[in-house]
N, C-alpha and C positions, 0 to 999 in steps of 0.2 A: 743839170742840177736836179736832184730828186726833191720833190715837195713832200714834206712830212707834216702837213697841217692837221692831220687826224691822229697824230701821236697821242697816246693815252686814252683814246676812245675805243669802244667795242662795237662791233657790228654783227648783225645776223641777217643772212640772205637766204630766202626760200627758193628752191629750185635752182641752186647755185652750182651745180656740177657740170653744166654745159651752157652753150649759147650766151644770151645776154646775162644770165645770172652768174656764170663763171667770169665773164668780163667785168661785171660789177664787183664781185668778191675779190678778184685779182687787183683791181684798181684801188679798192679800199685798203687792201693790205699794203700795196705799193706806197700809198699815201700815209702809212704809219698806223692804221687801225689794227686791232686784234679782231680777226674775222672767223666766224663760224658759219657753216653752210648746212641747211636742212635740205635733204633730197631723198628721193626714193632709193637712189643708188649712189652714195657719196664715195665709193671705193676708189675712184680714179683721182680724187683730190690729192694734192701734194702740199707739203708744208710751204708756207706758214698757215695755209687754210686748214681749218679743223672741220671734219665732216661728221654729221649726225643723221642717222636714218629717220625719216619721218614721212608720213603721208598726210598732206594738208586736208584731205577729205575725211580724216579720222581725228576727232578732237583729243582723244586720249593719247594718241601718237604724237600729236603736235605739242600738247602740254608737257609730256615727258621729255621730248627733245629740246624744247625751249628752256626748260628748267636745267637740263644737263648742260646745254650750251652756256647758259648764264653762269653756272657754277664754274665752268672751265675758264670762261672769259673774265669773270669777276663783275658781271652785270651786263646790261644791254643799253647802249646809248642810241644806236641806229638800227632800225628794222627796215629791210627792203623786201616788200612782198612781190616777188617775181614769179613764183610758181604758177603755171597755167598750162592749159591744153587748148588746141584749136578745134575748129569744126567748119565744115564746108557745106553749103546748101542754102536754098531758100527756106521760107517758113514751112513749106510743105515737106521738105526732105528729111528732116531729123526727127526721129521718134521721141516720144516723151522721155524714155529712159536716157537718151543722149542729152536732152535738155537738162534733166536733173543732174547728170554727171558733170557736164561742163559748168553749170552754175555752182555745183557743189565744190568744184576745184577752183574756178576762177574768181568767184565771189565769196563763197563761204570760207574758202581757204584764206583769204585776206582777213576775214572776221576771226577765224580761229587763231591764226598766228599773232594777230595784234592783241586779241583778248589775252592770250597767254603771256605776251611780252609786256603788257601794260604795267604790272606791278614793278618791273625793273625799270621801264621807261620813266615812271613817276619819280624814281629815285635819282634819275640822271640830271645833271646840270645842263646837258645838251641833248635833249631827246628829239629824235626826228624819225618819222615814218615816211617812206616813199613807196607808193604803189605803182605797179606797172599797168598802164592803160594801153591805148592803141589809137591809131588814126581813125579807127571805126567809131570812136566815141563822138566824133564831130563830123564825120564824112560818111555818106552812104556808099558802101562798096557792094558789088554784086556777089551773090553766093556766100554771104557771111552773116545771115540773119541771127543765128544762135550765138556766134562769137561776138557779134556787135552788141547783142542784148547783155551778154555777160560783162563786157568791158564798159558799156555805158553805165551799168550798175556800179562798177568800180569807181568811175568818175564821180557819180553822185554820192557814193559812200565816202569817198575822199573828202568832199566838201563837208559832209555831215560830221565826220570824224574830226576834221580841223576845227569846226565850231565847238564840238563837245570838249575838246582837250586843250584848246589854246590857253586857257587860264591855269592849266596844270603845267604849262611850260613845254608841251609836246606839239611840235609842228607836224603837219600832215600834208603832203603834196603828191602829185601824180606826174608821170612822164608818159607822153603819148607818142610812141614811135610810128614811123611809116613802115614800109615793108623792109624788114631787116634780113640780112644774109645770114641766117641761122640754120642749124641742122634741120629744123622743121620745114622751113621754106625749101631747103635743099631736097627734102623728100618729096614735097609737092612738085617741084620741078622735074625730078626723076620720073614721077608718075605721069607727067604730061605727054601727049603724043609727040610733041616736038619741044624738048626741054630748052634748047637754045632760043627758039622763038618765044617761048613762055617767059624766059628770063629777060629777054629784050623788051617784051611788053610790060613786065612788072617794073623794069628800070625806067622805061619811057614815061610811065604815068606819074613819076616823081619829077618835079621841075628841074632838079639838079642832074637828072639823067642817069641815075644809078641807084642801086640798093643802098640802104643805110647800113653801116657796120655796127656790130655789137659794141665795139669800143666807143663809138660816138654816143650811143644810148647810155653806156656806162658813165661817160663823162658828165652827162646831164644829171643822172641819178646821184652821182657822188657830189656834184655841186649842191643839189638840194639837200643832201644829207649833211653837208659840211657846215662849220661855223660861218663860212662866207655867206650863207643864205639864212642867217639868223632872223631876219625880218620877213622871210618868205613862208607863208602858210596858206592853205586853201587854193593852191595854184596848180594848173595843168600846163606843163611845158611840152610843146610839140617838138619832136625831133624827126621830121618827116620830109626833109628836102623841099619844103614849101608846098607840099601836097594839099594841105587843108586850106591855106590862105591865098595861094597864087592862082591866077587864071591867065595862062599864056596863050597867045594865038598860035595855032598849029602851023608849023613850017616856017614861022617868022622868027628870025634871030633878033635879039635886042639891038 
């Protein structure tokens, strides 16, 4: 039986042409929403998803794409800020230019897309913003200094946005995935000296013993975006296989 609880609602997903973003956009559409995707290259998208070219590091580009998407959809009820880029290294390894680039996309990209969507969200009877965080917002992982800083800022921004807009009827939440089996992670694995061993290591550090799927993250995002979460705002939902909260004894089965 197909659930259509989002029938009549409109949604906008940034970075929605692949990975988690595509899984989110597809599930929103499956649940009945009219969905637009903002992406650097939306050419691969298929109906019913509507693609709009945008670079979240460029404010003019974002504003034009959001306005165009809102015109086609007939408004914006749901915004999913998914667009982001990764970075590897300790605090010594990334030059200033890379720090500026990652923060510009991962943090200011959220600011630009939300700022452009706010006039439409304010007119919605069911306004929801969901930001994509990460396990690194609450857990220190090696070789992720820059990425952690950007996603930690997204979590703090989520709470501030939730406080600023709650009385306008706009809910703001965040989803913090663990290591997700996405094309970006796939590229990291391919670059490793022993891809199979690296995959096994990434899987083992999550208590459930495997990588998270994009569809599992999408389910959490769509829940927070949906009317079922009407009383949920200012929350960070972990989808990390227990990584942040569980401490299991090595080699000992429950």
